TITIVEX-844679 format. One record per residue (C-alpha): x, y, z; residue in one letter. Coordinates in nm, 4 decimals. Each point is the difference from the previous one (the first is absolute). Layout:
<recs>
<u: X	v: Y	w: Z	vovex: A>;
...
</recs>
This chain:
<recs>
<u: 7.5614	v: 9.0029	w: 8.0163	vovex: M>;
<u: 0.2695	v: -0.2602	w: 0.0575	vovex: L>;
<u: 0.0160	v: -0.0757	w: -0.3721	vovex: G>;
<u: 0.0474	v: 0.3667	w: -0.0826	vovex: D>;
<u: 0.2622	v: 0.0296	w: 0.2729	vovex: A>;
<u: 0.1959	v: -0.2972	w: -0.1348	vovex: W>;
<u: -0.0126	v: 0.1451	w: -0.3518	vovex: Y>;
<u: 0.1415	v: 0.3267	w: 0.1339	vovex: D>;
<u: 0.2652	v: -0.1707	w: 0.2147	vovex: L>;
<u: 0.1386	v: -0.1983	w: -0.2940	vovex: R>;
<u: 0.1034	v: 0.3244	w: -0.1692	vovex: R>;
<u: 0.1938	v: 0.1377	w: 0.2982	vovex: K>;
<u: 0.3770	v: -0.0675	w: 0.0155	vovex: P>;
<u: -0.0099	v: 0.0816	w: 0.3719	vovex: L>;
<u: -0.2319	v: -0.2933	w: 0.0592	vovex: F>;
<u: 0.2201	v: -0.2496	w: -0.1855	vovex: W>;
<u: 0.3199	v: 0.1196	w: 0.1681	vovex: I>;
<u: -0.1459	v: -0.0211	w: 0.3503	vovex: S>;
<u: -0.1778	v: -0.3295	w: -0.0726	vovex: A>;
<u: 0.3241	v: -0.1521	w: -0.1309	vovex: S>;
<u: 0.1888	v: 0.0877	w: 0.3174	vovex: F>;
<u: -0.2861	v: -0.1300	w: 0.2151	vovex: I>;
<u: -0.0049	v: -0.3301	w: -0.1892	vovex: M>;
<u: 0.3757	v: -0.0275	w: 0.0553	vovex: L>;
<u: -0.0428	v: 0.0492	w: 0.3751	vovex: F>;
<u: -0.2850	v: -0.2515	w: 0.0080	vovex: V>;
<u: 0.2216	v: -0.2563	w: -0.1742	vovex: L>;
<u: 0.2769	v: 0.0726	w: 0.2502	vovex: M>;
<u: -0.2421	v: -0.0587	w: 0.2863	vovex: A>;
<u: -0.1607	v: -0.3140	w: -0.1438	vovex: A>;
<u: 0.3008	v: -0.1669	w: -0.1655	vovex: F>;
<u: 0.3224	v: 0.1402	w: 0.1508	vovex: P>;
<u: 0.1976	v: -0.3084	w: -0.1045	vovex: F>;
<u: -0.0293	v: 0.1146	w: -0.3622	vovex: I>;
<u: 0.2216	v: 0.2996	w: 0.0735	vovex: F>;
<u: 0.2553	v: -0.1471	w: 0.2417	vovex: T>;
<u: 0.1253	v: -0.3373	w: 0.1190	vovex: S>;
<u: 0.1464	v: 0.1363	w: 0.3240	vovex: H>;
<u: -0.1745	v: -0.0219	w: 0.3344	vovex: S>;
<u: -0.1049	v: 0.3278	w: 0.1651	vovex: P>;
<u: 0.0913	v: -0.1316	w: 0.3460	vovex: T>;
<u: 0.3172	v: -0.2040	w: -0.0565	vovex: D>;
<u: 0.3445	v: 0.1588	w: -0.0460	vovex: P>;
<u: 0.1716	v: -0.0048	w: -0.3355	vovex: V>;
<u: 0.2981	v: -0.2353	w: 0.0038	vovex: G>;
<u: 0.1277	v: -0.1330	w: 0.3326	vovex: T>;
<u: -0.0858	v: 0.1760	w: 0.3221	vovex: G>;
<u: 0.0503	v: 0.3758	w: 0.0313	vovex: L>;
<u: 0.3147	v: 0.0183	w: -0.2128	vovex: S>;
<u: -0.1844	v: 0.2019	w: -0.2670	vovex: R>;
<u: -0.1663	v: 0.2461	w: 0.2349	vovex: S>;
<u: -0.0632	v: 0.3523	w: -0.1374	vovex: L>;
<u: 0.1356	v: -0.0687	w: -0.3475	vovex: E>;
<u: -0.0715	v: 0.2361	w: -0.2867	vovex: G>;
<u: -0.1935	v: -0.0960	w: -0.3136	vovex: P>;
<u: 0.1587	v: -0.2883	w: -0.1902	vovex: S>;
<u: -0.0837	v: -0.2640	w: -0.2572	vovex: G>;
<u: -0.1024	v: -0.2428	w: 0.2718	vovex: D>;
<u: -0.1951	v: 0.2524	w: 0.2097	vovex: A>;
<u: -0.1321	v: 0.2693	w: -0.2339	vovex: W>;
<u: -0.0960	v: 0.2446	w: 0.2754	vovex: F>;
<u: 0.2705	v: -0.1049	w: 0.2458	vovex: G>;
<u: -0.0430	v: -0.1626	w: 0.3420	vovex: T>;
<u: -0.1188	v: 0.1224	w: 0.3389	vovex: D>;
<u: 0.1596	v: -0.0304	w: 0.3439	vovex: I>;
<u: -0.0978	v: -0.3676	w: 0.0205	vovex: Q>;
<u: 0.1367	v: -0.0704	w: -0.3501	vovex: A>;
<u: -0.3502	v: -0.0471	w: -0.1444	vovex: R>;
<u: -0.0594	v: 0.0839	w: -0.3648	vovex: D>;
<u: -0.1669	v: 0.3444	w: -0.0139	vovex: I>;
<u: -0.1415	v: -0.0707	w: -0.3465	vovex: F>;
<u: -0.1728	v: -0.3159	w: 0.1241	vovex: A>;
<u: -0.1365	v: 0.1850	w: 0.3025	vovex: R>;
<u: -0.1335	v: 0.2805	w: -0.2214	vovex: V>;
<u: -0.1767	v: -0.2555	w: -0.2208	vovex: I>;
<u: -0.1479	v: -0.1922	w: 0.2922	vovex: Y>;
<u: -0.0796	v: 0.3260	w: 0.1818	vovex: G>;
<u: -0.2626	v: 0.0848	w: -0.2599	vovex: A>;
<u: -0.2194	v: -0.2839	w: 0.1296	vovex: R>;
<u: -0.0525	v: 0.1338	w: 0.3528	vovex: A>;
<u: -0.0404	v: 0.3602	w: -0.1144	vovex: S>;
<u: -0.2596	v: -0.0838	w: -0.2659	vovex: I>;
<u: -0.1904	v: -0.2493	w: 0.2180	vovex: I>;
<u: -0.0297	v: 0.2560	w: 0.2794	vovex: V>;
<u: -0.0967	v: 0.2832	w: -0.2367	vovex: A>;
<u: -0.2593	v: -0.1966	w: -0.2005	vovex: V>;
<u: -0.1549	v: -0.1691	w: 0.3058	vovex: S>;
<u: -0.0202	v: 0.3265	w: 0.1922	vovex: A>;
<u: -0.1544	v: 0.1741	w: -0.3016	vovex: T>;
<u: -0.2674	v: -0.2691	w: -0.0377	vovex: I>;
<u: -0.0816	v: 0.0147	w: 0.3707	vovex: G>;
<u: -0.0079	v: 0.3797	w: 0.0069	vovex: T>;
<u: -0.2223	v: 0.0305	w: -0.3069	vovex: V>;
<u: -0.2431	v: -0.2709	w: 0.1142	vovex: L>;
<u: -0.0334	v: 0.1491	w: 0.3477	vovex: L>;
<u: -0.0121	v: 0.3613	w: -0.1096	vovex: G>;
<u: -0.2299	v: -0.0580	w: -0.2970	vovex: A>;
<u: -0.2451	v: -0.2065	w: 0.2069	vovex: T>;
<u: -0.0230	v: 0.2660	w: 0.2697	vovex: V>;
<u: -0.0242	v: 0.2718	w: -0.2660	vovex: G>;
<u: -0.2896	v: -0.1712	w: -0.1773	vovex: V>;
<u: -0.1910	v: -0.0453	w: 0.3248	vovex: L>;
<u: 0.0596	v: 0.3597	w: 0.1082	vovex: A>;
<u: -0.0854	v: 0.1530	w: -0.3360	vovex: G>;
<u: -0.3056	v: -0.2138	w: -0.0730	vovex: F>;
<u: -0.1738	v: 0.0061	w: 0.3370	vovex: W>;
<u: 0.0991	v: 0.3514	w: 0.1070	vovex: G>;
<u: -0.1430	v: 0.1458	w: 0.3207	vovex: G>;
<u: 0.1359	v: -0.1286	w: 0.3294	vovex: W>;
<u: 0.1752	v: -0.2921	w: -0.1734	vovex: V>;
<u: 0.1991	v: 0.2440	w: -0.2142	vovex: D>;
<u: 0.0755	v: 0.2216	w: 0.3000	vovex: A>;
<u: 0.1174	v: -0.2915	w: 0.2160	vovex: L>;
<u: 0.2199	v: -0.1601	w: -0.2681	vovex: L>;
<u: 0.1438	v: 0.3351	w: -0.1061	vovex: S>;
<u: 0.0991	v: 0.0865	w: 0.3576	vovex: R>;
<u: 0.1575	v: -0.3449	w: 0.0374	vovex: L>;
<u: 0.1990	v: 0.0630	w: -0.3171	vovex: A>;
<u: 0.1080	v: 0.3406	w: 0.1330	vovex: D>;
<u: 0.1413	v: -0.1674	w: 0.3119	vovex: V>;
<u: 0.2206	v: -0.2340	w: -0.2050	vovex: F>;
<u: 0.0841	v: 0.2763	w: -0.2473	vovex: F>;
<u: 0.1301	v: 0.2171	w: 0.2846	vovex: G>;
<u: 0.2510	v: -0.2611	w: 0.1208	vovex: I>;
<u: 0.3518	v: 0.0829	w: -0.1290	vovex: P>;
<u: 0.1027	v: -0.2828	w: -0.2304	vovex: F>;
<u: 0.3528	v: -0.0618	w: 0.1303	vovex: V>;
<u: -0.1009	v: 0.0324	w: 0.3652	vovex: L>;
<u: -0.2997	v: -0.2294	w: -0.0447	vovex: G>;
<u: 0.2065	v: -0.2609	w: -0.1845	vovex: A>;
<u: 0.2698	v: 0.0069	w: 0.2685	vovex: I>;
<u: -0.2580	v: -0.0514	w: 0.2748	vovex: V>;
<u: -0.1739	v: -0.2873	w: -0.1803	vovex: I>;
<u: 0.3147	v: -0.1815	w: -0.1071	vovex: L>;
<u: 0.1872	v: 0.0425	w: 0.3282	vovex: F>;
<u: -0.3057	v: -0.1118	w: 0.1973	vovex: T>;
<u: -0.0591	v: -0.3232	w: -0.1905	vovex: F>;
<u: 0.3570	v: -0.0729	w: -0.1088	vovex: N>;
<u: 0.2505	v: 0.1389	w: 0.2528	vovex: P>;
<u: 0.3678	v: -0.0327	w: -0.0758	vovex: K>;
<u: 0.1393	v: -0.3389	w: 0.0909	vovex: G>;
<u: -0.3381	v: -0.1709	w: -0.0326	vovex: A>;
<u: 0.1354	v: -0.2286	w: -0.2739	vovex: G>;
<u: -0.3101	v: 0.0114	w: -0.2188	vovex: S>;
<u: 0.0038	v: -0.1831	w: -0.3319	vovex: N>;
<u: 0.0020	v: 0.1912	w: -0.3258	vovex: E>;
<u: -0.3691	v: -0.0531	w: -0.0829	vovex: W>;
<u: -0.1098	v: 0.1354	w: 0.3380	vovex: K>;
<u: 0.2197	v: 0.3082	w: -0.0466	vovex: I>;
<u: -0.1364	v: 0.0577	w: -0.3490	vovex: M>;
<u: -0.3563	v: -0.0490	w: 0.1241	vovex: G>;
<u: 0.0451	v: 0.2576	w: 0.2758	vovex: L>;
<u: 0.1403	v: 0.2536	w: -0.2463	vovex: V>;
<u: -0.2962	v: -0.0596	w: -0.2345	vovex: I>;
<u: -0.2500	v: 0.0449	w: 0.2852	vovex: V>;
<u: 0.1735	v: 0.3186	w: 0.1158	vovex: A>;
<u: -0.0085	v: 0.1488	w: -0.3509	vovex: L>;
<u: -0.3687	v: -0.0867	w: -0.0446	vovex: C>;
<u: -0.1104	v: 0.1393	w: 0.3357	vovex: L>;
<u: 0.1802	v: 0.3306	w: -0.0449	vovex: L>;
<u: -0.0927	v: 0.0811	w: -0.3610	vovex: T>;
<u: -0.3519	v: -0.1360	w: -0.0678	vovex: W>;
<u: -0.1765	v: 0.3367	w: 0.0628	vovex: P>;
<u: 0.1339	v: 0.1396	w: -0.3298	vovex: V>;
<u: -0.1618	v: -0.2815	w: -0.2018	vovex: A>;
<u: -0.3149	v: 0.0438	w: 0.2087	vovex: M>;
<u: -0.0244	v: 0.3703	w: -0.0841	vovex: R>;
<u: 0.0582	v: -0.0607	w: -0.3710	vovex: I>;
<u: -0.2726	v: -0.2660	w: -0.0198	vovex: M>;
<u: -0.2387	v: 0.1984	w: 0.2201	vovex: R>;
<u: 0.0218	v: 0.3089	w: -0.2198	vovex: S>;
<u: -0.0519	v: -0.2107	w: -0.3145	vovex: S>;
<u: -0.3041	v: -0.1727	w: 0.1486	vovex: V>;
<u: -0.1498	v: 0.3314	w: 0.1147	vovex: L>;
<u: 0.0236	v: 0.1303	w: -0.3566	vovex: A>;
<u: -0.1162	v: -0.3220	w: -0.1692	vovex: A>;
<u: -0.3035	v: -0.0727	w: 0.2167	vovex: K>;
<u: -0.1659	v: 0.3181	w: -0.1270	vovex: Q>;
<u: 0.0415	v: -0.1075	w: -0.3630	vovex: A>;
<u: -0.3052	v: -0.0715	w: -0.2142	vovex: D>;
<u: 0.0770	v: -0.3696	w: -0.0459	vovex: Y>;
<u: 0.0075	v: -0.0531	w: 0.3799	vovex: V>;
<u: -0.3254	v: 0.1947	w: 0.0459	vovex: V>;
<u: -0.1598	v: -0.2051	w: -0.2796	vovex: A>;
<u: 0.1197	v: -0.3275	w: 0.1512	vovex: A>;
<u: -0.1443	v: 0.0967	w: 0.3359	vovex: R>;
<u: -0.3305	v: 0.1000	w: -0.1633	vovex: A>;
<u: -0.0172	v: -0.3402	w: -0.1685	vovex: L>;
<u: 0.0256	v: -0.1686	w: 0.3389	vovex: G>;
<u: 0.3685	v: -0.1004	w: 0.0035	vovex: A>;
<u: 0.1259	v: -0.0998	w: 0.3444	vovex: S>;
<u: 0.2763	v: 0.1872	w: 0.1788	vovex: N>;
<u: 0.2401	v: -0.2891	w: -0.0535	vovex: A>;
<u: -0.0666	v: -0.0017	w: -0.3761	vovex: R>;
<u: 0.0467	v: 0.3753	w: -0.0235	vovex: I>;
<u: 0.3312	v: -0.0194	w: 0.1885	vovex: I>;
<u: 0.1512	v: -0.2973	w: -0.1837	vovex: F>;
<u: -0.1551	v: 0.0498	w: -0.3442	vovex: K>;
<u: 0.0065	v: 0.3766	w: -0.0405	vovex: H>;
<u: 0.2059	v: 0.1840	w: 0.2604	vovex: L>;
<u: 0.3140	v: -0.2117	w: 0.0413	vovex: I>;
<u: 0.0683	v: -0.0558	w: -0.3749	vovex: P>;
<u: -0.0378	v: 0.3727	w: -0.0675	vovex: N>;
<u: 0.2075	v: 0.1117	w: 0.2992	vovex: C>;
<u: 0.2998	v: -0.2319	w: -0.0411	vovex: L>;
<u: 0.2070	v: 0.2179	w: -0.2346	vovex: A>;
<u: 0.1379	v: 0.2433	w: 0.2638	vovex: P>;
<u: 0.0734	v: -0.2890	w: 0.2369	vovex: V>;
<u: 0.1836	v: -0.1946	w: -0.2724	vovex: L>;
<u: 0.2209	v: 0.3007	w: -0.0722	vovex: V>;
<u: 0.0669	v: 0.0503	w: 0.3700	vovex: Y>;
<u: 0.0832	v: -0.3684	w: 0.0559	vovex: S>;
<u: 0.2528	v: 0.0000	w: -0.2849	vovex: T>;
<u: 0.1832	v: 0.2981	w: 0.1461	vovex: I>;
<u: -0.0389	v: -0.1441	w: 0.3503	vovex: L>;
<u: 0.2042	v: -0.3091	w: -0.0878	vovex: I>;
<u: 0.2990	v: 0.2211	w: -0.0770	vovex: G>;
<u: -0.0587	v: 0.2026	w: 0.3161	vovex: A>;
<u: -0.0124	v: -0.3176	w: 0.2094	vovex: Y>;
<u: 0.3275	v: -0.1245	w: -0.1466	vovex: I>;
<u: 0.1599	v: 0.3232	w: 0.1187	vovex: G>;
<u: -0.1819	v: -0.0186	w: 0.3357	vovex: A>;
<u: 0.1211	v: -0.3556	w: 0.0603	vovex: E>;
<u: 0.3577	v: 0.1069	w: -0.0745	vovex: A>;
<u: -0.0372	v: 0.2966	w: 0.2377	vovex: T>;
<u: -0.1269	v: -0.2157	w: 0.2861	vovex: L>;
<u: 0.2703	v: -0.2610	w: -0.0620	vovex: S>;
<u: 0.2673	v: 0.2717	w: -0.0040	vovex: F>;
<u: -0.1265	v: 0.1259	w: 0.3363	vovex: L>;
<u: 0.0219	v: -0.3539	w: 0.1381	vovex: G>;
<u: -0.3725	v: -0.0490	w: 0.0623	vovex: V>;
<u: -0.1034	v: -0.1552	w: -0.3323	vovex: G>;
<u: 0.1304	v: -0.3134	w: -0.1650	vovex: L>;
<u: 0.3005	v: -0.1497	w: 0.1745	vovex: Q>;
<u: 0.2410	v: -0.2833	w: -0.0635	vovex: S>;
<u: -0.0396	v: -0.2771	w: -0.1057	vovex: P>;
<u: -0.2336	v: 0.1799	w: -0.2437	vovex: V>;
<u: 0.1833	v: 0.1262	w: -0.3085	vovex: V>;
<u: -0.1342	v: 0.3306	w: -0.1325	vovex: S>;
<u: 0.1354	v: 0.3193	w: -0.1477	vovex: W>;
<u: -0.0770	v: 0.1915	w: 0.3189	vovex: G>;
<u: 0.1879	v: -0.2530	w: 0.2144	vovex: V>;
<u: 0.3011	v: 0.0220	w: -0.2348	vovex: M>;
<u: 0.0024	v: 0.3798	w: 0.0151	vovex: I>;
<u: -0.0200	v: -0.0151	w: 0.3794	vovex: S>;
<u: 0.2885	v: -0.2502	w: 0.0209	vovex: D>;
<u: 0.2215	v: 0.2042	w: -0.2327	vovex: S>;
<u: -0.0211	v: 0.3373	w: 0.1735	vovex: Q>;
<u: 0.3078	v: -0.0601	w: 0.2186	vovex: Q>;
<u: 0.2149	v: -0.0968	w: -0.3008	vovex: Y>;
<u: -0.0993	v: 0.2692	w: -0.2491	vovex: I>;
<u: 0.3515	v: 0.1487	w: -0.0124	vovex: R>;
<u: 0.1687	v: -0.3370	w: -0.0342	vovex: V>;
<u: -0.2373	v: -0.1658	w: -0.2454	vovex: R>;
<u: -0.2560	v: 0.2476	w: -0.1451	vovex: P>;
<u: -0.1098	v: -0.2651	w: -0.2501	vovex: N>;
<u: -0.1708	v: -0.1859	w: 0.2852	vovex: W>;
<u: -0.2334	v: 0.2990	w: 0.0422	vovex: L>;
<u: -0.0134	v: 0.1131	w: -0.3631	vovex: L>;
<u: -0.1443	v: -0.3091	w: -0.1681	vovex: F>;
<u: -0.2983	v: -0.0788	w: 0.2294	vovex: P>;
<u: -0.0780	v: 0.3735	w: 0.0139	vovex: S>;
<u: -0.0002	v: 0.0201	w: -0.3807	vovex: A>;
<u: -0.2368	v: -0.2974	w: -0.0310	vovex: F>;
<u: -0.2246	v: 0.1511	w: 0.2673	vovex: L>;
<u: -0.0200	v: 0.3361	w: -0.1771	vovex: V>;
<u: -0.0728	v: -0.1583	w: -0.3393	vovex: V>;
<u: -0.2735	v: -0.2213	w: 0.1487	vovex: A>;
<u: -0.1729	v: 0.2918	w: 0.1729	vovex: V>;
<u: 0.0226	v: 0.2199	w: -0.3101	vovex: L>;
<u: -0.1351	v: -0.2801	w: -0.2205	vovex: S>;
<u: -0.3168	v: -0.0408	w: 0.2061	vovex: F>;
<u: -0.0476	v: 0.3752	w: 0.0293	vovex: V>;
<u: 0.0374	v: 0.0443	w: -0.3778	vovex: M>;
<u: -0.2403	v: -0.2892	w: -0.0620	vovex: L>;
<u: -0.2529	v: 0.1597	w: 0.2323	vovex: G>;
<u: 0.0344	v: 0.3313	w: -0.1814	vovex: E>;
<u: -0.0544	v: -0.1704	w: -0.3368	vovex: A>;
<u: -0.3058	v: -0.1861	w: 0.1326	vovex: V>;
<u: -0.1408	v: 0.3207	w: 0.1464	vovex: R>;
<u: 0.0268	v: 0.1794	w: -0.3338	vovex: E>;
<u: -0.1615	v: -0.2951	w: -0.1799	vovex: A>;
<u: -0.2935	v: -0.0306	w: 0.2409	vovex: L>;
<u: -0.0717	v: 0.3722	w: 0.0277	vovex: D>;
<u: -0.1609	v: 0.1329	w: -0.3214	vovex: P>;
<u: 0.0879	v: 0.3576	w: 0.0984	vovex: K>;
<u: 0.3739	v: -0.0778	w: -0.0287	vovex: L>;
<u: -0.0130	v: -0.1610	w: -0.3462	vovex: R>;
</recs>
């Protein structure tokens, strides 16, 4: 199935366009020094003399209120946004898929209990739940380091969104466990663990893979939303959401401060969404 999907993906321009942008953002996150020699935290020049400058040859996107290079901050901001989005996606998919496999395979009271637990988390409003979690464990003025802040945001995203992955995997397992190859494996004496890991999980991964690809883009937008509201990533962390939050008071004076990180954010989200759509079409024979 994966070989057929790759053969189909190679012929889609949408896949190559989105994959190219994603590779660019990954390079920005992993090797930001390739794109800029300026520091994202130090002012350009001496002191604050170049505060709120427009785009120039020395600072391509201009400078912010603290005379920091906006271009350098946009490049370095990709790291925090992508780390949070990818880590939260991995955690969400692992947690949700594990619970979904257990609920779908065992059924009965196990399915009922896990499904009701998922309904509880699914019913929590995302923004309200994130505000409660982040304000409880990282109140303003706590002075937490950047890795603790990023870790709390990742945990909040995982806790509030895992039921969707759980429902996707549960429905796939419910359909697959009635298939002939699972019935034959059980008749031949295969253990429950072998049936789950050898037959069910490999044949139920496609919907979860599509969802995880789209989820990365959604988490990039969610991180920016929480940072804009002041409950997500905070300084000294450099991210697109933090830049958008810092620029809101100066939008009339220097709109470029808001425009450039917003543009990178939109392109990143659209790239992952388009990649997920291309993967979905490649993995679903009905859409070919």
